[in-house]
N, C-alpha and C positions, 0 to 999 in steps of 0.2 A: 504494500500500500504506500502510495506516495504522500508525503506530508504536504499540507497547504503552504503556499508561499505567502506568509503573513505580511511581508513587505509590500506585496501588490494587492493585498486585501482579499485574496481568494479564500473562501471559507468552505472547504470540503468536509462534509460530515460523514463521509463514507468510512465504515468500519469493517474490519475483518469479521466474518460470521463465525464467532465462537461463543461459548457459553457465558463468558464474562461480558463481552460486548453486547450480548442480548439482554443484559440487565436493563430495566427501564430507565435507570438513572444515567447510564453511560453516555448516550447521545446528548442528553441535556447538559451534563457536566462538560462535555467536549464543546458544546455550543457556548456555554458560559466562559470557558477558558479562552476560546477564540475571541469573544467579546472583550474580556479583560485584557487580552493581548493587544487588541485594537486600541483600547482606551489608555493602557498604562505601560506598554512595553518600552516607551522612551524613558520613563522614570526608572524602570528596572535596569535598563542598559546603563543609565547614568550612575546608578548606585554601584554597579560592578558585580562580579561573581561572588564577592565576599559578603554581599548583602542581598540575599534572595528575598523575593516578595514574601510577605507574612503567610499567605496561604500555602506556599511551597514549603516554608519552614515547618508549618503545622503538619503537612503531609509527611514530611521526613521524620518528624518527632513521633508520629503515630507508627510508621513502619519500623522504627528503631525501638519502640516501647516493648518491654519484656512480655507483657501479657496480651499483645496485639493478636487477634484471631487471624488465622491463616487466610481466610476469605477476604478480610480487610486488606491485608498485605498484598494479596493478588490483585485486588481491585485497584489499589493505589499504584502498584507497579504497572498495571495495564494502562492506567492513565499516562504514565511516562512513555510507554511504547506507542500509544495512540497520538501523543502530542510531543514527540521527540524534539521538534524544532523549538518549542517553547522552553523545554527543560535543558536544552543543549548548553546555554551559557552558564548553567549551574551544575554541569555534569560532575565536577569534582566532588561536590558534596553528596551526590547520589551513588558514586562508584562503590564505596565500601558497603552500604546497605544492600545494593543489588548483588554484590559478590557474596555477602553473608546469606542472602536468600537462596541464591543458586546452589550454594554448598550445604545448606541445611538438610536434615533428614527428610522432612516433609515439605514438598513443594507443590502439592496439588495433583500429582500424577506419578507414574513410575518411569524411572530412567530419564533419558534426555528428551523429554516431551516438547511439544511445540512452544509452550510458553517459556521454558528454559532456553530454548533455541532463540526465541525473540529477544529475551533479555541479554543473552550472550552477544547477539548481533548488535544490540543497542550499545553494549559496552565497547565493542570493537569500533 
């Protein structure tokens, strides 16, 4: 799936057909993230990669939280996969949590399944 070119204002809401993207919230959250990017990306860029937007910091905090349910981690990490252009300037802060998820015992499937493949591709 090709990411939208946010600089040109293209807003593609196409998502890969998998069980996580079929969740009723995913398309609406993607739409919200695209609108936030349209309105605030200049401010995020000015602040630099050391100062992620508050919503992104909250997502990261939740993924790193000890008792965070596997489904919540998968949903948040799928947001990263679906909106990689938005998260790219802040990739350094996401690298370790993604690596920890990929290497943990329970990742929502057996072996090197499609979601782990997508996350690994995102890291590369």
